[in-house]
C-alpha positions in Angstrom: 60.5 147.3 116.2 57.7 148.8 118.2 57.8 152.6 118.8 59.3 153.6 122.1 55.9 155.0 123.1 54.2 151.6 122.8 53.2 150.1 126.2 55.3 146.9 126.5 57.6 145.4 129.1 60.8 146.5 127.3 59.8 150.2 126.9 58.7 150.4 130.5 61.9 148.7 131.8 63.8 151.4 129.9 62.3 154.0 132.3 64.4 152.6 135.1 63.4 151.2 138.5 63.2 154.5 140.3 61.0 156.1 137.8 58.7 153.0 137.6 58.5 153.0 141.4 57.3 156.6 141.4 54.8 155.9 138.7 53.4 152.9 140.6 53.0 155.0 143.8 51.2 157.6 141.8 48.9 155.3 139.8 47.9 153.2 142.9 46.7 156.3 144.8 43.1 155.6 145.7 43.2 152.1 144.3 43.0 149.7 147.3 43.1 146.6 145.1 46.3 147.7 143.3 48.0 148.6 146.6 47.2 145.1 148.0 48.7 143.6 144.9 51.9 145.6 145.4 52.1 144.6 149.1 51.8 140.9 148.1 54.6 141.3 145.6 56.8 143.1 148.2 56.0 140.4 150.7 57.0 137.8 148.1 60.4 139.3 147.9 60.8 138.9 151.7 59.6 135.3 151.7 56.6 133.0 151.7 55.8 133.6 155.3 55.3 137.3 154.7 53.0 136.6 151.8 51.0 134.2 154.0 50.7 136.9 156.7 49.5 139.5 154.2 46.9 137.0 152.9 45.7 136.2 156.4 45.3 139.9 157.2 43.2 140.4 154.1 41.0 137.3 154.7 40.4 138.4 158.3 39.4 141.8 157.1 36.9 140.3 154.5 35.5 138.0 157.2 34.9 141.0 159.6 33.4 143.3 157.0 29.6 143.8 157.0 29.4 146.4 154.2 27.2 145.5 151.2 28.9 145.0 147.9 26.5 146.2 145.2 26.7 145.6 141.4 29.0 148.5 140.9 31.6 147.2 143.3 31.1 143.5 142.5 33.8 143.2 139.8 36.5 144.9 141.9 35.6 142.8 144.9 35.7 139.6 142.8 39.1 140.6 141.4 40.4 141.2 145.0 39.1 137.8 146.1 40.7 136.1 143.1 44.0 137.9 143.7 44.1 136.4 147.2 43.3 133.0 145.8 46.0 133.2 143.2 48.5 134.3 145.8 47.7 131.3 148.0 48.1 128.9 145.1 50.9 130.6 143.1 53.0 132.2 145.8 52.5 130.2 149.0 51.7 126.8 147.5 54.9 126.0 145.7 57.2 126.5 148.8 54.8 125.9 151.7 51.9 123.7 150.7 50.8 123.2 154.3 50.4 127.0 154.8 48.6 127.2 151.5 46.3 124.4 152.5 45.4 126.2 155.7 44.8 129.4 153.8 42.6 128.0 151.1 40.4 126.4 153.8 40.1 129.9 155.4 39.3 131.3 151.9 36.5 128.9 151.1 35.1 129.5 154.6 34.4 133.1 153.6 31.8 132.1 151.1 28.7 132.2 153.4 29.4 135.6 154.7 30.4 137.0 151.3 27.3 135.8 149.5 25.0 137.3 152.2 26.5 140.8 151.7 27.1 140.7 147.9 25.0 141.3 144.8 26.4 138.3 142.8 23.6 138.1 140.2 26.3 137.4 137.5 27.9 134.6 139.4 31.3 136.3 139.2 32.1 136.0 142.9 30.7 132.4 143.1 33.0 131.3 140.3 36.0 132.5 142.4 34.9 130.2 145.2 34.2 127.3 142.9 37.8 127.6 141.6 39.1 127.8 145.2 37.4 124.5 145.9 39.3 122.9 143.0 42.5 124.5 144.5 41.7 123.0 147.8 41.5 119.5 146.4 44.8 120.0 144.5 46.5 121.3 147.6 45.1 118.4 149.7 46.8 116.0 147.2 50.1 117.8 147.7 49.8 118.0 151.5 48.3 114.5 152.1 46.7 115.5 155.4 45.7 112.9 158.0 42.3 111.4 157.0 40.8 112.0 160.4 42.0 115.6 160.5 40.6 116.2 157.0 37.3 114.6 158.0 37.1 116.8 161.1 37.7 119.9 159.0 34.7 119.0 156.8 32.6 118.1 159.8 33.2 121.5 161.3 32.3 123.3 158.2 29.3 121.3 156.9 26.5 122.2 159.4 26.7 125.9 158.5 27.3 125.5 154.8 24.3 127.3 153.2 25.6 127.1 149.6 26.8 123.5 149.2 30.5 124.1 148.7 31.7 121.5 151.2 29.6 118.5 150.1 30.8 119.0 146.6 34.4 118.7 147.9 33.9 115.2 149.2 34.2 113.4 145.9 37.4 115.2 145.1 38.8 114.6 148.6 37.7 111.0 148.8 41.1 109.6 147.8 42.7 111.5 150.6 39.9 110.7 153.1 40.0 107.0 152.3 37.8 104.5 154.0 38.9 105.7 157.4 38.1 109.3 156.8 34.8 108.7 155.1 33.6 106.5 157.9 34.7 109.0 160.5 32.9 111.8 158.6 29.7 109.7 158.3 29.8 108.9 162.1 30.4 112.5 162.9 27.4 113.7 160.9 25.3 111.0 162.6 26.5 112.3 166.0 25.5 115.9 165.3 22.4 117.4 166.9 20.9 118.1 163.5 17.9 116.9 161.5 19.8 115.7 158.4 16.7 115.7 156.3 16.3 119.4 156.9 20.0 120.3 156.3 20.9 120.3 152.6 24.6 120.3 153.2 24.6 117.4 155.6 22.2 115.3 153.5 24.2 116.0 150.4 27.4 115.1 152.2 26.0 111.7 153.1 25.0 111.2 149.5 28.6 112.1 148.4 30.0 109.7 151.0 27.8 106.9 149.7 28.9 107.5 146.1 32.5 107.6 147.1 32.2 104.2 148.8 30.0 102.8 146.0 27.2 102.2 148.4 24.0 102.4 146.4 21.7 101.5 149.3 23.3 104.2 151.5 22.6 106.8 148.8 19.0 105.6 148.4 18.4 105.7 152.1 19.1 109.5 152.1 16.2 110.1 149.7 12.8 111.1 151.0 9.6 109.6 149.5 9.1 112.9 147.7 12.6 112.9 146.3 12.2 109.3 145.0 9.0 110.3 143.2 10.5 113.4 141.6 11.9 113.0 138.1 15.4 114.1 139.1 15.5 112.0 142.2 14.2 108.9 140.3 16.9 109.4 137.6 19.7 109.7 140.2 18.6 106.5 142.0 18.1 104.6 138.7 21.5 105.6 137.4 23.1 104.1 140.5 21.1 100.9 140.5 21.9 100.5 136.8 25.6 101.0 137.5 25.3 98.3 140.2 23.6 95.9 137.7 20.5 95.7 139.8 18.0 95.5 136.9 15.3 93.9 139.1 15.0 97.1 141.1 15.8 99.8 138.5 12.5 99.7 136.6 10.4 100.5 139.7 12.8 103.3 140.6 12.8 105.1 137.3 9.0 104.8 137.0 8.3 106.1 140.5 7.3 109.6 139.3 3.8 110.1 137.8 4.6 110.8 134.2 1.0 111.9 133.5 1.1 114.5 136.3 3.8 116.5 134.5 4.8 119.9 133.7 8.3 120.0 132.5 10.1 116.6 132.5 13.9 116.7 132.8 15.9 115.4 129.9 18.1 113.5 132.4 15.1 111.4 133.5 14.0 110.6 130.0 17.5 109.5 128.9 18.0 107.4 132.1 14.6 105.7 131.4 15.7 105.0 127.8 19.0 103.5 129.1 17.2 101.3 131.6 14.9 100.0 128.9 17.8 99.2 126.6 19.6 97.5 129.5 16.5 95.3 130.0 16.4 94.4 126.4 13.3 96.5 125.6 14.8 97.9 122.4 11.6 98.6 120.6 9.9 100.2 123.6 13.0 102.3 124.2 12.8 103.6 120.6 9.1 104.3 121.0 9.8 106.3 124.1 12.5 108.3 122.3 9.8 109.5 119.9 7.4 110.2 122.7 10.0 112.3 124.4 10.8 114.2 121.2 7.2 114.7 120.4 6.4 116.4 123.7 9.5 118.5 124.0 11.2 118.9 120.5 14.5 117.9 122.2 16.9 117.5 119.3 19.0 114.9 121.2 16.1 112.5 121.4 15.4 112.9 117.7 19.0 112.3 116.8 19.0 109.1 118.9 15.8 108.0 117.3 17.0 108.6 113.7 20.3 106.9 114.5 18.5 103.6 115.2 16.8 103.5 111.8 17.9 101.4 108.8 19.7 103.2 106.0 17.4 105.3 103.8 14.5 105.2 106.3 15.9 108.2 108.2 15.0 110.7 105.5 11.3 110.0 105.7 11.5 109.8 109.4 13.2 113.2 109.7 10.4 114.7 107.5 7.9 113.2 109.8 9.6 114.9 112.8 9.9 118.3 111.0 6.2 118.1 110.1 5.4 117.4 113.8 7.5 120.4 114.9 5.5 122.7 112.6 2.3 121.9 114.4 3.9 121.9 117.9 1.8 123.8 120.5 4.5 126.3 121.3 5.5 128.5 118.4 8.7 129.7 120.1 9.9 126.1 120.9 9.1 125.0 117.4 11.0 127.9 115.9 14.0 127.3 118.1 14.1 123.6 117.2 13.8 124.2 113.4 16.4 127.0 113.4 18.9 124.9 115.4 18.3 121.5 113.7 18.6 123.3 111.1 15.6 123.2 108.8 15.3 126.8 107.5 12.6 126.0 104.9 10.4 124.5 107.5 11.1 127.4 109.9 10.0 129.8 107.2 6.8 127.9 106.6 6.2 127.9 110.4 6.6 131.7 110.5 4.3 132.5 107.6 1.6 130.0 108.6 1.6 131.0 112.3 2.7 134.7 112.2 0.1 135.7 114.8 2.0 133.6 117.4 5.3 135.4 117.0 6.4 136.7 120.5 8.7 139.7 120.0 9.9 139.5 123.6 12.2 136.6 122.5 14.8 138.8 120.9 17.5 136.3 121.6 15.8 133.9 119.2 14.0 136.1 116.7 17.0 138.4 116.0 19.5 135.7 114.9 16.7 133.7 113.2 15.7 136.7 111.1 19.3 137.2 110.0 19.7 133.6 109.2 16.6 133.6 107.0 17.2 136.8 105.2 18.9 135.4 102.1 16.5 132.7 101.1 13.3 133.6 103.0 13.0 137.4 103.1 9.3 137.4 104.0 9.8 135.1 107.0 12.7 137.2 108.1 10.6 140.4 107.8 7.8 138.9 109.9 10.2 138.1 112.7 11.6 141.6 112.6 8.1 143.1 112.6 7.4 141.0 115.7 10.4 142.5 117.4 9.4 146.1 116.3 5.8 145.7 117.5 6.7 144.3 120.8 9.2 147.1 121.6 6.7 149.8 120.6 3.6 148.4 122.2 5.3 147.7 125.5 7.3 151.0 125.6 10.7 149.2 125.7 12.7 152.4 125.1 16.1 150.7 125.3 15.1 148.5 122.4 14.0 151.4 120.2 17.4 151.7 118.4 17.3 148.0 117.6 13.7 148.2 116.5 14.6 151.2 114.2 17.4 149.1 112.7 15.0 146.2 112.1 12.6 148.5 110.3 15.4 149.7 108.0 16.3 146.1 107.4 12.6 145.4 106.6 12.7 148.2 104.0 15.8 146.6 102.3 14.2 143.1 102.3 10.9 144.5 100.8 12.5 144.9 97.4 13.2 141.1 97.3 9.7 140.0 98.3 7.5 139.2 95.3 4.2 139.0 97.2 3.4 140.1 100.7 -0.2 138.7 100.8 -1.8 138.0 103.1 0.5 140.3 105.1 0.9 144.0 104.9 3.3 145.6 102.4 6.2 147.4 104.0 4.6 150.8 103.2 1.4 149.7 104.9 3.2 148.4 107.9 5.1 151.7 108.3 1.9 153.7 107.9 0.2 151.6 110.7 3.2 152.2 112.9 3.1 155.9 112.4 -0.7 155.9 113.1 -0.4 154.0 116.4 3.1 155.0 117.6 3.8 158.3 115.8 4.4 160.2 119.0 7.3 158.0 120.1 10.0 160.4 118.9 12.8 158.4 120.4 12.0 155.6 118.0 11.4 157.6 114.9 14.5 159.6 115.7 16.8 156.5 116.0 18.3 156.9 112.6 15.0 156.4 110.7 
């Protein structure tokens, strides 16, 4: 049995209702969020209508507010929003789904104003609204609103939707909208005094309507020439043409972008092009393109697909060929990431020792875990990565990283005893001597447990 001082429901209940009520009043002083939670609970005891009134009051207050929510207040604000969302779904929804449906629409409508006055760099607030959109679809299924009324609700909200919440709802609401609602929504968008090509929400809504109706041509008609020639746009069009079995058109669509005039090519376009080639019976060409895609990006998914198509026993030699290509890849960081995640630790260690001058210590999220993974069998490679992290932190004055850099230096000392030959690299003692010569005055580093 837990001690009576342990914080659990049974021990707290033993205090009695009156004592607990006094404690709640005391604890919630100065805590607006906790007070709102208590009011919702009290309203719930009275009835669903009172809960709905409390929520409406809070949503109206949020809509009126113009104060900026900085990073310090973001979590509390997000928690307050989510509390209102949960109350709509969990307290109002079960007994009065129509009221809950109306409230969740009001809640989602807050998004534009909230984003404009909130530092949401972590996406915490946005995630609450995304969940509310899912709730809206669920409540719509429960309420079964009139398709025209539902379409009009979307039509009212879409023109001013700067963040794309409402178009994303259309696919989920399509069963409730039905043919009648979707056609009404399309006609309503066409009747608006808006340039659809310049309004992301309206253009996306028409795309969603086309997809809901399975109308490939309507989807394509919404794409500008620029979009059709972009890799993402070409992939989206080709996927729909492929799904419709229109092979005579899909090859031109997927090849609309200029593959030679490239920077970064999206994986989605590459995979779609491979799927198109396979659907057209161009099996050998598809396999050759898989290798081309892997060779220029080191995307492991392309390599897996390429190896999977080889006869038994040929895949080992082919994998060796791929790993050798990775070791000579133009980007050291990309090559290291691929070799560590494949995984191919021996090849990663060889890459590090042969191209140590290219180690970029700014990539701590890669170099730190990689050095730890290589410590046991490849202590020299692990040491070189740790040195890269240390040098970057000190050369660039990244004071917050100094404690980590000091830890890496201690780890280098431990690894040195297991390294038979450092050449052509400095011994640990020589490395430390050079650090002291160049960075000896950085007391915050040398004092970090060194």
